[in-house]
C-alpha positions, -999 to 999 in steps of 0.1 A, spaced: 63 70 9 41 71 -27 50 36 -30 40 23 4 7 35 2 -7 29 -33 6 -9 -27 -17 -5 3 -45 7 -16 -37 -19 -45 -41 -45 -17 -73 -27 -4 -90 -29 -42 -79 -63 -49 -94 -81 -18 -123 -59 -28 -129 -72 -59 -124 -107 -46 -149 -104 -18 -172 -89 -44 -169 -114 -75 -175 -145 -39 -209 -132 -36 -229 -142 -65 -270 -138 -73 -286 -151 -42 -304 -121 -36 -309 -87 -39 -293 -71 -10 -267 -96 -23 -264 -85 -54 -262 -44 -43 -231 -54 -17 -214 -70 -47 -218 -45 -69 -210 -20 -43 -180 -36 -31 -171 -43 -70 -173 -6 -74 -152 3 -45 -127 -25 -53 -120 -5 -87 -120 25 -68 -97 18 -42 -73 5 -69 -76 38 -92 -66 50 -60 -32 34 -58 -24 43 -97 -28 79 -87 -1 73 -52 22 51 -74 21 79 -108 18 116 -88 33 109 -56 62 91 -75 64 120 -97 62 146 -68 86 127 -45 114 151 -44 93 176 -35 81 159 -9 109 139 5 126 176 8 99 181 35 84 156 48 104 134 74 99 98 82 112 94 117 95 57 121 127 34 136 152 65 139 172 68 174 181 95 188 219 91 211 241 119 220 276 118 208 307 132 226 296 165 229 268 165 240 245 169 211 216 150 198 219 133 169 198 111 154 205 80 134 182 71 110 171 33 104 200 4 102 181 -25 88 189 -42 59 183 -35 27 176 -69 27 148 -70 50 131 -39 37 126 -60 3 109 -84 23 84 -62 32 80 -48 -2 82 -84 -17 53 -102 9 23 -75 3 33 -77 -38 32 -111 -44 2 -111 -25 -16 -78 -43 -5 -96 -79 -20 -130 -64 -52 -115 -51 -54 -97 -90 -45 -133 -109 -73 -152 -86 -97 -122 -93 -90 -123 -134 -97 -164 -136 -121 -164 -108 
């Protein structure tokens, strides 16, 4: 949970920083909007760091009380009891779902640093 949330905050922050840096200074309103986007983008990056560090540090506490039921299938066994079968998605596909946004965030950060 912590890594997914932090990745979303990083993507949002990088996007705001990229838009804020491209607005330019052709007017007072655009300059103000550029400053606001840069400040909110930086604070979104701080939230990403918070989720990455704090929630990853306390992941054991959250995993005991938080049950993520997405892609869980409920089936009945031979006795008629309902059993939940966890996500059967292969690890390679799950890795791609993390790798693509992480790569996009990294490339966005490079574009922001260069530009």
